[in-house]
N, CA and C of each residue as an Amber inpcrd file, in Angstrom:
protein
   609
  -6.1550000 -25.9350000 -10.4320000  -6.5210000 -24.8590000  -9.5230000
  -5.7910000 -25.0130000  -8.1770000  -5.1600000 -23.9390000  -7.7000000
  -4.4030000 -24.0100000  -6.4520000  -5.3270000 -24.2400000  -5.2700000
  -4.8610000 -25.0420000  -4.3420000  -5.6400000 -25.3480000  -3.1510000
  -5.4290000 -24.2750000  -2.0880000  -6.5090000 -23.8780000  -1.4270000
  -6.4260000 -22.8610000  -0.3750000  -6.1330000 -23.5300000   0.9610000
  -5.3380000 -22.8730000   1.7880000  -5.0120000 -23.3670000   3.1120000
  -5.4230000 -22.3280000   4.1550000  -5.8370000 -22.8230000   5.3200000
  -6.3330000 -21.9190000   6.3550000  -5.7810000 -22.3200000   7.7160000
  -5.5920000 -21.3000000   8.5870000  -5.2180000 -21.5540000   9.9710000
  -6.4620000 -22.0080000  10.7390000  -6.2350000 -22.3500000  12.0250000
  -7.3510000 -22.8370000  12.8390000  -8.4590000 -21.7980000  12.9800000
  -8.1110000 -20.5090000  12.9490000  -9.1190000 -19.4650000  13.1280000
  -9.8050000 -19.0670000  11.8210000  -9.4980000 -19.7730000  10.7400000
 -10.1550000 -19.5090000   9.4670000  -9.4180000 -18.5680000   8.5420000
  -8.3120000 -17.9740000   9.0170000  -7.5610000 -17.0650000   8.1620000
  -6.7610000 -17.8380000   7.1240000  -6.5680000 -17.2340000   5.9360000
  -5.7400000 -17.9010000   4.9190000  -4.3270000 -18.1050000   5.4550000
  -3.7470000 -19.2540000   5.1690000  -2.4100000 -19.5560000   5.6630000
  -1.5670000 -20.2700000   4.6350000  -0.4090000 -20.7270000   5.0680000
   0.5130000 -21.4330000   4.1830000   0.1680000 -22.9240000   4.1520000
   0.6150000 -23.6260000   3.0930000   0.3640000 -25.0700000   3.0350000
   0.9390000 -25.7770000   4.2540000   0.2860000 -26.8320000   4.6770000
   0.7610000 -27.5840000   5.8320000   2.0860000 -28.2650000   5.5000000
   3.0230000 -28.1340000   6.4230000   4.3540000 -28.7040000   6.2610000
   4.6020000 -29.6480000   7.4280000   5.1110000 -30.8590000   7.1780000
   5.4110000 -31.7720000   8.2840000   6.3890000 -31.1380000   9.2630000
   6.1090000 -31.2740000  10.5550000   6.9330000 -30.6620000  11.5880000
   7.4450000 -31.7290000  12.5310000   8.7650000 -31.6900000  12.7820000
   9.3780000 -32.5770000  13.7680000   9.1590000 -31.9600000  15.1460000
   8.4590000 -32.6550000  16.0240000   8.0930000 -32.1030000  17.3280000
   9.2030000 -32.2130000  18.3670000  10.3350000 -32.8420000  18.0110000
  11.4330000 -33.0120000  18.9710000  12.5530000 -32.0220000  18.6640000
  12.6390000 -30.9220000  19.3980000  13.6650000 -29.9140000  19.1260000
  15.0480000 -30.3940000  19.5470000  16.0940000 -29.8160000  18.9810000
  17.4610000 -30.1480000  19.4300000  17.6070000 -29.8650000  20.9220000
  18.3900000 -30.6790000  21.5980000  18.5160000 -30.5550000  23.0560000
  19.1110000 -29.2230000  23.4850000  19.9680000 -28.6440000  22.6430000
  20.6020000 -27.3920000  23.0600000  19.5910000 -26.2540000  23.2030000
  18.4250000 -26.3670000  22.5800000  17.4050000 -25.3260000  22.7150000
  16.9140000 -25.2400000  24.1580000  16.7060000 -26.3980000  24.8030000
  16.2590000 -26.4030000  26.2020000  17.2950000 -25.7240000  27.0960000
  18.5660000 -26.0280000  26.8430000  19.6420000 -25.4210000  27.6320000
  19.6540000 -23.9050000  27.4580000  19.5350000 -23.4420000  26.2070000
  19.5820000 -22.0060000  25.9440000  18.3530000 -21.2920000  26.5110000
  17.1960000 -21.9220000  26.4360000  15.9900000 -21.3120000  26.9970000
  16.1360000 -21.0890000  28.5030000  16.7310000 -22.0610000  29.1930000
  16.9600000 -21.9210000  30.6330000  18.0290000 -20.8600000  30.8980000
  19.0680000 -20.8380000  30.0730000  20.1460000 -19.8690000  30.2420000
  19.6350000 -18.4400000  30.1060000  18.7760000 -18.1870000  29.1130000
  18.3070000 -16.8300000  28.8510000  17.5610000 -16.2240000  30.0380000
  16.9100000 -17.0470000  30.8280000  16.1670000 -16.5500000  31.9830000
  17.0880000 -16.0300000  33.0780000  18.3790000 -16.4150000  33.0290000
  19.3280000 -16.0240000  34.0760000  20.2790000 -14.9070000  33.6400000
  20.2000000 -14.4750000  32.3900000  21.1890000 -13.5310000  31.8770000
  20.9280000 -12.1010000  32.3430000  21.9880000 -11.4230000  32.7710000
  21.9320000  -9.9850000  32.9970000  22.5000000  -9.3020000  31.7540000
  22.6920000  -7.9900000  31.8040000  23.1940000  -7.2720000  30.6330000
  24.5320000  -7.8160000  30.1620000  25.4320000  -8.0800000  31.1010000
  26.7530000  -8.5970000  30.7390000  26.6350000  -9.9760000  30.0990000
  25.7320000 -10.8030000  30.6360000  25.5410000 -12.1330000  30.0710000
  24.9650000 -12.0930000  28.6650000  23.9890000 -11.1960000  28.4440000
  23.4300000 -11.0490000  27.0930000  24.5160000 -10.6120000  26.1210000
  25.3360000  -9.6550000  26.5620000  26.4100000  -9.2040000  25.6650000
  27.3530000 -10.3540000  25.3400000  27.7580000 -11.1000000  26.3650000
  28.7070000 -12.1940000  26.1740000  28.1510000 -13.2410000  25.2050000
  26.9090000 -13.6670000  25.4190000  26.3400000 -14.7390000  24.6000000
  26.0650000 -14.2910000  23.1610000  25.5420000 -13.0790000  22.9970000
  25.2600000 -12.5910000  21.6500000  26.5450000 -12.2840000  20.8930000
  27.5050000 -11.6380000  21.5770000  28.7590000 -11.2840000  20.9110000
  29.5340000 -12.5330000  20.5240000  29.4760000 -13.5590000  21.3590000
  30.1640000 -14.8110000  21.0470000  29.6190000 -15.4200000  19.7580000
  28.3130000 -15.3830000  19.6000000  27.7030000 -15.9350000  18.3810000
  27.9080000 -15.0270000  17.1720000  27.9160000 -13.7190000  17.4140000
  28.1990000 -12.7960000  16.3230000  29.6210000 -13.0190000  15.8050000
  30.5430000 -13.2720000  16.7230000  31.9240000 -13.5420000  16.3380000
  32.0080000 -14.8060000  15.4910000  31.2880000 -15.8510000  15.9050000
  31.2770000 -17.0940000  15.1210000  30.7530000 -16.8480000  13.7130000
  29.6800000 -16.0720000  13.6210000  29.0820000 -15.7830000  12.3250000
  30.0430000 -14.9760000  11.4600000  30.7130000 -14.0120000  12.0620000
  31.6330000 -13.1650000  11.3110000  32.8380000 -13.9660000  10.8250000
  33.4200000 -14.7600000  11.7130000  34.5910000 -15.5330000  11.3380000
  34.2630000 -16.5680000  10.2690000  33.0640000 -17.1340000  10.3410000
  32.6550000 -18.1010000   9.3180000  32.5490000 -17.4320000   7.9550000
  32.0510000 -16.2040000   7.9470000  31.8720000 -15.4990000   6.6830000
  33.1630000 -14.8820000   6.1690000  34.1220000 -14.6240000   7.0640000
  35.3140000 -13.8840000   6.6610000  36.6210000 -14.6230000   6.9180000
  36.5630000 -15.8650000   7.3610000  37.7870000 -16.6060000   7.6610000
  38.5490000 -16.9150000   6.3680000  39.8950000 -16.9220000   6.4300000
  40.6800000 -16.4940000   7.5890000  40.7100000 -14.9790000   7.6950000
  40.5880000 -14.4640000   8.9260000  40.5570000 -13.0260000   9.1680000
  41.9120000 -12.4170000   8.8320000  41.8910000 -11.4060000   7.9470000
  43.1110000 -10.7240000   7.5340000  44.1700000 -11.7070000   7.0400000
  43.7160000 -12.7680000   6.3540000  44.6580000 -13.6870000   5.7390000
  45.2640000 -14.7070000   6.6590000  44.8180000 -14.7810000   7.9100000
  45.3710000 -15.7650000   8.8330000  44.2630000 -16.3420000   9.6900000
  44.2820000 -17.6570000   9.9300000  43.2510000 -18.2610000  10.7780000
  43.4600000 -17.8760000  12.2390000  42.3780000 -17.8280000  12.9870000
  42.4540000 -17.4880000  14.4130000  41.9290000 -18.6850000  15.2030000
  42.8110000 -19.3310000  15.9370000  42.4050000 -20.5090000  16.6740000
  42.3270000 -20.3000000  18.1660000  42.9990000 -19.2860000  18.6710000
  43.0480000 -19.0290000  20.1100000  41.7910000 -18.2810000  20.5510000
  40.9560000 -18.8650000  21.4240000  39.7220000 -18.1860000  21.8610000
  39.9790000 -16.8300000  22.5000000  41.0770000 -16.6870000  23.2600000
  41.3860000 -15.4080000  23.8810000  41.6890000 -14.3510000  22.8260000
  42.3630000 -14.7670000  21.7620000  42.6610000 -13.8220000  20.6910000
  41.3760000 -13.4360000  19.9680000  40.4780000 -14.3960000  19.7680000
  39.2050000 -14.0830000  19.1200000  38.4020000 -13.0980000  19.9660000
  38.4280000 -13.2790000  21.2920000  37.7350000 -12.3420000  22.1650000
  38.3230000 -10.9410000  22.0300000  39.6510000 -10.8800000  21.9690000
  40.3020000  -9.5800000  21.8490000  39.9080000  -8.8990000  20.5410000
  39.8240000  -9.7010000  19.4710000  39.5600000  -9.1360000  18.1540000
  38.1000000  -8.7460000  17.9800000  37.1860000  -9.6250000  18.3810000
  35.7880000  -9.3950000  18.0370000  34.9130000  -8.9400000  19.2070000
  35.3880000  -8.9980000  20.4150000  34.5390000  -8.6530000  21.5590000
  35.2630000  -7.7140000  22.5100000  35.8260000  -6.6820000  21.9970000
  36.5430000  -5.7450000  22.8580000  35.5880000  -5.1220000  23.8700000
  36.0430000  -5.0650000  25.0960000  35.2300000  -4.4450000  26.1470000
  35.8530000  -3.1490000  26.6670000  37.0310000  -2.7880000  26.1480000
  37.6450000  -1.5160000  26.5540000  36.7140000  -0.3740000  26.1720000
  36.4960000   0.5530000  27.0870000  35.6520000   1.7080000  26.7850000
  36.3310000   2.6140000  25.7660000  37.6580000   2.7300000  25.8850000
  38.4520000   3.5060000  24.9280000  39.6420000   2.6590000  24.5060000
  39.8990000   2.5960000  23.2090000  41.0480000   1.8480000  22.7020000
  41.6360000   2.5930000  21.5170000  42.9570000   2.5350000  21.3940000
  43.6390000   3.2220000  20.3000000  43.6660000   2.3260000  19.0620000
  43.3300000   2.8950000  17.9270000  43.4490000   2.1770000  16.6490000
  44.8570000   2.4110000  16.1160000  45.6630000   1.3690000  16.1310000
  47.0660000   1.5150000  15.7340000  47.3200000   1.1020000  14.2880000
  46.4150000   0.3290000  13.7130000  46.6330000  -0.1220000  12.3440000
  45.2960000  -0.3900000  11.6680000  45.3420000  -0.8970000  10.4400000
  44.1450000  -1.1420000   9.6370000  43.2330000  -2.1700000  10.2940000
  43.8300000  -3.1900000  10.9030000  43.0250000  -4.2270000  11.5630000
  42.2540000  -3.6460000  12.7410000  42.9220000  -2.8280000  13.5520000
  42.2430000  -2.1740000  14.6770000  41.0660000  -1.3370000  14.1960000
  41.2670000  -0.6250000  13.0890000  40.2060000   0.2230000  12.5500000
  39.0250000  -0.6240000  12.0810000  39.3170000  -1.7250000  11.4020000
  38.2500000  -2.6050000  10.9200000  37.4540000  -3.1940000  12.0780000
  38.1610000  -3.5920000  13.1290000  37.5000000  -4.1630000  14.3050000
  36.6330000  -3.1190000  14.9890000  37.1530000  -1.9120000  15.1250000
  36.3940000  -0.8390000  15.7590000  35.1180000  -0.5490000  14.9930000
  35.2070000  -0.5110000  13.6740000  34.0250000  -0.2510000  12.8530000
  33.0390000  -1.4110000  12.9510000  33.5440000  -2.6430000  12.9650000
  32.6650000  -3.8060000  13.1000000  31.9250000  -3.7810000  14.4290000
  32.5990000  -3.3310000  15.4840000  32.0070000  -3.2890000  16.8170000
  31.1400000  -2.0550000  17.0510000  30.9650000  -1.2360000  16.0130000
  30.1030000  -0.0710000  16.1450000  30.7050000   1.0480000  16.9630000
  32.0400000   1.1020000  17.0480000  32.7020000   2.1520000  17.8050000
  32.7010000   3.4710000  17.0310000  32.8180000   4.5560000  17.7520000
  33.0320000   5.8670000  17.1440000  34.5320000   6.0250000  16.9410000
  34.9480000   6.1940000  15.7150000  36.3670000   6.3350000  15.3950000
  36.6540000   7.8090000  15.1130000  37.5850000   8.3760000  15.8610000
  37.9180000   9.7910000  15.7190000  39.3790000   9.9640000  15.3040000
  39.6240000  10.9900000  14.5320000  40.9870000  11.4130000  14.2400000
  41.2830000  12.6080000  15.1380000  42.2910000  12.4910000  15.9870000
  42.5590000  13.5060000  16.9970000  43.9660000  14.0740000  16.8260000
  44.0430000  15.3740000  16.8570000  45.3310000  16.0590000  16.8370000
  45.8330000  16.1550000  18.2850000  46.8900000  15.4210000  18.6420000
  47.3510000  15.4310000  20.0440000  47.8670000  16.7880000  20.5010000
  48.1320000  17.7030000  19.5550000  48.6170000  19.0300000  19.9200000
  47.4740000  20.0100000  20.2040000  46.2430000  19.5770000  20.0000000
  45.0920000  20.4460000  20.2440000  44.9360000  20.6730000  21.7540000
  44.6580000  21.9100000  22.1860000  44.4410000  22.1710000  23.6250000
  43.2950000  21.3310000  24.1770000  43.4370000  20.8700000  25.4150000
  42.4610000  19.9530000  26.0120000  41.0480000  20.5200000  26.0200000
  40.9000000  21.7890000  26.3850000  39.5450000  22.3320000  26.5010000
  38.8150000  22.3020000  25.1630000  39.5030000  22.6310000  24.1050000
  38.8880000  22.6040000  22.7740000  38.6570000  21.1630000  22.3070000
  39.6450000  20.3110000  22.5750000  39.5560000  18.9070000  22.1550000
  38.3750000  18.2060000  22.8110000  38.2640000  18.2990000  24.1460000
  37.2060000  17.5990000  24.8670000  35.8250000  18.1440000  24.5060000
  35.7460000  19.4250000  24.2010000  34.4770000  20.0230000  23.7940000
  34.0040000  19.4260000  22.4760000  34.9430000  19.2590000  21.5330000
  34.5880000  18.6860000  20.2300000  34.2260000  17.2000000  20.3480000
  34.9610000  16.4640000  21.1880000  34.6520000  15.0410000  21.3980000
  33.2700000  14.8910000  22.0170000  32.9610000  15.7350000  23.0160000
  31.6580000  15.6750000  23.6780000  30.5300000  15.9620000  22.6880000
  30.7500000  16.8980000  21.7790000  29.7210000  17.2430000  20.7940000
  29.4570000  16.0700000  19.8550000  30.5140000  15.3850000  19.4320000
  30.3520000  14.2230000  18.5500000  29.6250000  13.1030000  19.2830000
  30.0090000  12.8530000  20.5440000  29.3490000  11.8050000  21.3190000
  27.8730000  12.1080000  21.5330000  27.5550000  13.3520000  21.7600000
  26.1500000  13.7350000  21.9340000  25.3340000  13.3950000  20.6900000
  25.8840000  13.6800000  19.5290000  25.1840000  13.3900000  18.2870000
  24.9830000  11.8850000  18.1010000  26.0240000  11.1110000  18.4060000
  25.9340000   9.6580000  18.2560000  24.9300000   9.0740000  19.2400000
  24.9640000   9.5440000  20.4810000  24.0830000   9.0070000  21.5160000
  22.6220000   9.3470000  21.2750000  22.3600000  10.4330000  20.5900000
  20.9830000  10.7770000  20.2560000  20.3850000   9.7690000  19.3000000
  21.2370000   9.0960000  18.5240000  20.7590000   8.1070000  17.5440000
  20.6210000   6.7160000  18.1620000  21.0400000   6.5720000  19.4140000
  20.9930000   5.2720000  20.0740000  20.1960000   5.3740000  21.3660000
  19.4980000   4.3010000  21.7040000  18.8020000   4.2740000  22.9920000
  19.8380000   4.0760000  24.0920000  19.6590000   4.7700000  25.2120000
  20.6620000   4.7270000  26.2740000  20.5230000   3.4980000  27.1730000
  19.2980000   3.0060000  27.3370000  19.0980000   1.7900000  28.1230000
  18.3530000   0.7710000  27.2770000  18.7210000  -0.4780000  27.4340000
  18.1210000  -1.5440000  26.6390000  17.3130000  -2.4460000  27.5590000
  16.0730000  -2.6970000  27.1780000  15.2120000  -3.6120000  27.9260000
  15.3230000  -4.9880000  27.2790000  15.9250000  -5.9380000  28.0030000
  16.1970000  -7.2600000  27.4280000  15.1310000  -8.3080000  27.7560000
  14.0760000  -7.9360000  28.4690000  13.1180000  -8.9520000  28.9150000
  12.4200000  -9.6360000  27.7360000  12.1750000  -8.8900000  26.6470000
  11.5230000  -9.4970000  25.4840000  12.4590000 -10.4640000  24.7500000
  13.7570000 -10.2730000  24.9140000  14.7050000 -11.1730000  24.2620000
  14.5860000 -12.5850000  24.8210000  14.3950000 -12.6710000  26.1350000
  14.2760000 -13.9900000  26.7660000  12.9470000 -14.6530000  26.4120000
  11.8500000 -13.8950000  26.4850000  10.5400000 -14.4880000  26.2110000
  10.3990000 -14.8800000  24.7370000  11.1540000 -14.2300000  23.8720000
  11.1160000 -14.5770000  22.4450000  12.2910000 -15.4720000  22.0400000
  13.1120000 -15.8640000  23.0080000  14.1410000 -16.8950000  22.8470000
  15.0930000 -16.6230000  21.6910000  15.5760000 -15.3730000  21.6430000
  16.3950000 -14.9720000  20.5040000  17.7510000 -15.6680000  20.4720000
  18.2720000 -16.0550000  21.6370000  19.5600000 -16.7350000  21.6570000
  19.4580000 -18.1070000  21.0040000  18.3700000 -18.8210000  21.2920000
  18.1440000 -20.1090000  20.6500000  17.9290000 -19.9300000  19.1450000
  17.2270000 -18.8610000  18.7730000  17.0170000 -18.5770000  17.3490000
  18.3460000 -18.3180000  16.6480000  19.2240000 -17.5450000  17.2880000
  20.5370000 -17.2530000  16.7100000  21.3370000 -18.5360000  16.5340000
  21.2700000 -19.4110000  17.5340000  22.0030000 -20.6750000  17.4650000
  21.4800000 -21.5400000  16.3200000  20.1650000 -21.5730000  16.1420000
  19.5920000 -22.3280000  15.0180000  20.0970000 -21.7900000  13.6900000
  20.1640000 -20.4840000  13.5750000  20.6730000 -19.8620000  12.3500000
  22.1260000 -20.2520000  12.1060000  22.9520000 -20.2010000  13.1610000
  24.3610000 -20.5270000  13.0180000  24.5860000 -21.9890000  12.6780000
  23.6280000 -22.8300000  13.0340000  23.7580000 -24.2640000  12.7310000
  23.1490000 -24.6320000  11.3820000  22.8470000 -23.6170000  10.5740000
  22.4830000 -23.8770000   9.1870000  21.0190000 -23.8260000   8.8440000
  20.1540000 -23.4950000   9.7840000  18.7260000 -23.4270000   9.4870000
  18.3840000 -22.1050000   8.8070000  17.5410000 -22.1760000   7.8070000
  17.0870000 -20.9870000   7.0920000  15.8850000 -20.4160000   7.8320000
  16.0100000 -19.2010000   8.3480000  14.9560000 -18.6340000   9.1880000
  13.6850000 -18.3300000   8.4130000  13.7820000 -18.2360000   7.0870000
  12.5900000 -18.0050000   6.2610000  11.9970000 -19.3290000   5.7860000
  12.8280000 -20.1580000   5.1700000  12.3340000 -21.4150000   4.6210000
  11.8780000 -22.3880000   5.7060000  12.5630000 -22.3730000   6.8590000
  12.2520000 -23.3170000   7.9480000  11.3830000 -22.6760000   9.0290000
  10.6780000 -21.6180000   8.6780000   9.9240000 -20.8250000   9.6550000
   8.9930000 -21.6770000  10.5130000   8.2020000 -22.5260000   9.8790000
   7.2080000 -23.3000000  10.6260000   7.8760000 -24.2830000  11.5850000
   8.9270000 -24.9700000  11.1020000   9.6260000 -25.9320000  11.9450000
  10.3040000 -25.2350000  13.1260000  10.9780000 -24.1470000  12.8580000
  11.7020000 -23.4560000  13.9160000  10.7450000 -22.8390000  14.9370000
   9.6160000 -22.3420000  14.4640000   8.6120000 -21.7910000  15.3870000
   8.1000000 -22.8750000  16.3230000   7.9040000 -24.0870000  15.7920000
   7.4320000 -25.1980000  16.6230000   8.4780000 -25.5920000  17.6590000
   9.7530000 -25.5170000  17.3050000  10.8180000 -25.8510000  18.2560000
  10.9680000 -24.7760000  19.3330000  10.8580000 -23.5180000  18.9320000
  11.0810000 -22.4390000  19.8830000   9.8990000 -22.2280000  20.8220000
   8.6860000 -22.4150000  20.3110000   7.4870000 -22.1070000  21.0980000
   6.4950000 -23.2720000  21.0870000   6.9010000 -24.4380000  21.5820000
   6.0190000 -25.6140000  21.5570000   4.7860000 -25.4630000  22.4340000
   4.8400000 -24.5350000  23.3980000   3.6980000 -24.3420000  24.3000000
   2.5470000 -23.6000000  23.6330000   2.7880000 -22.9950000  22.4710000
   1.7430000 -22.2630000  21.7510000   1.0760000 -23.2200000  20.7670000
  -0.1890000 -23.4530000  20.9300000  -0.8890000 -24.4430000  20.1110000
  -1.2670000 -23.9000000  18.7370000  -1.6190000 -22.6480000  18.6650000
  -2.0450000 -22.0550000  17.3970000  -0.8580000 -21.8140000  16.4800000
  -0.9130000 -22.3520000  15.2670000   0.1660000 -22.1440000  14.3030000
   0.3230000 -20.6630000  13.9740000  -0.7910000 -19.9540000  13.8360000
  -0.7470000 -18.5380000  13.4910000  -0.0600000 -17.7370000  14.6030000
  -0.4770000 -17.9590000  15.8350000   0.1130000 -17.2390000  16.9630000
   1.5820000 -17.5830000  17.1060000   1.8910000 -18.8650000  16.9290000
   3.2850000 -19.3100000  17.0360000   4.1400000 -18.6680000  15.9430000
   3.6210000 -18.6140000  14.7240000   4.3470000 -17.9900000  13.6240000
   4.5530000 -16.5010000  13.8370000   3.5390000 -15.8410000  14.3750000
   3.6550000 -14.4100000  14.6510000   4.7440000 -14.1430000  15.6940000
   4.8030000 -14.9910000  16.7270000   5.8190000 -14.8000000  17.7580000
   7.2080000 -15.0810000  17.1980000   7.3020000 -16.0500000  16.3190000
   8.5760000 -16.3440000  15.6630000   9.0510000 -15.1340000  14.8560000
   8.1370000 -14.5000000  14.1340000   8.4930000 -13.3120000  13.3490000
   8.9760000 -12.1850000  14.2670000   8.3270000 -12.0200000  15.4100000
   8.7850000 -11.0080000  16.3650000  10.1550000 -11.3700000  16.9320000
  10.3780000 -12.6620000  17.1220000  11.6770000 -13.1210000  17.6180000
  12.7860000 -12.7330000  16.6440000  12.5360000 -12.8800000  15.3610000
  13.5240000 -12.4780000  14.3580000  13.8010000 -10.9760000  14.4290000
  12.7530000 -10.1950000  14.6530000  12.9200000  -8.7450000  14.7600000
  13.7440000  -8.3880000  16.0030000  13.4440000  -9.0510000  17.1270000
  14.1880000  -8.7740000  18.3520000  15.6570000  -9.1920000  18.2130000
  15.9210000 -10.2780000  17.4840000  17.3010000 -10.7040000  17.2770000
  18.0750000  -9.6480000  16.4890000  17.4770000  -9.1420000  15.4190000
  18.1250000  -8.0800000  14.6370000  18.3730000  -6.8490000  15.5040000
  17.3900000  -6.5230000  16.3270000  17.5240000  -5.3730000  17.2280000
  18.6570000  -5.5860000  18.2150000  18.7330000  -6.7870000  18.7820000
  19.7610000  -7.0820000  19.7840000  21.1540000  -6.9760000  19.1820000
  21.3350000  -7.5040000  17.9810000  22.6440000  -7.4510000  17.3400000
  23.0360000  -6.0130000  17.0340000  22.0830000  -5.2270000  16.5730000
  22.3850000  -3.8290000  16.2450000  22.7030000  -3.0120000  17.4940000
  22.2140000  -3.4530000  18.6580000  22.4230000  -2.7100000  19.8960000
  23.5690000  -3.2580000  20.7510000  24.3530000  -4.1860000  20.2050000
  25.4560000  -4.7530000  20.9770000  26.4400000  -3.6980000  21.4930000
  26.8150000  -2.6960000  20.6870000  27.7310000  -1.6870000  21.2380000
  27.1510000  -0.9860000  22.4600000  25.8570000  -0.6400000  22.4090000
  25.2200000   0.0110000  23.5560000  25.1110000  -0.9550000  24.7350000
  24.8050000  -2.2140000  24.4510000  24.7000000  -3.2130000  25.5090000
  26.0490000  -3.4230000  26.1850000  27.1050000  -3.4200000  25.3880000
  28.4490000  -3.5670000  25.9680000  28.7470000  -2.4340000  26.9440000
  28.4330000  -1.2140000  26.5260000  28.6600000  -0.0700000  27.4110000
  27.7470000  -0.1270000  28.6240000  26.4980000  -0.5350000  28.4180000
  25.5180000  -0.6160000  29.5100000  25.9600000  -1.6540000  30.5390000
  26.5230000  -2.7740000  30.0850000  26.9140000  -3.8450000  30.9980000
  28.1720000  -3.5100000  31.7750000  28.8950000  -2.4820000  31.3320000
  30.1300000  -2.1190000  32.0360000  29.9020000  -1.0280000  33.0770000
  28.6420000  -0.5140000  33.1550000  28.3480000   0.5670000  34.1170000
  28.4440000   0.0690000  35.5560000
């Protein structure tokens, strides 16, 4: 017969798993860093980690390794508000960065052209929030969570351990686990909103 497990408040819970109470030192550094980040800083830190994740999954990019950090920034963290796609690689990067890619006839009269571009942008912007509130990202320590993921931790299998490292000040396992789950949601949200955050940080 399976044994039942309960949280401190009496609710059914998961089996008790041994937890290492000493988190990696880089978590303390990232927790302090997140409290100081503005929009540009959030974009820089999240995009840098997104680039690492992408390159790890797709290296070598386009059949060649990328070792120069400046080149990696150019490829994966473009900050130009408008950039021309000159080849297949440019197009792939633009799509990865969540850019709107348009095919434009340069012979089209300006008044008609700009009207059509404005209409497309209006449609895209309606699907995106115009301002991003990042305060929950810091309190839920999403940057540290992202770093743990990039260093090989399974966010599902290691849930209890990672929750203890991220939120040691929370004594209740249930409350700590719930906040960890919200942290995962905020991380997904932050990554999906990077294009908007990039534009917001350049205002």
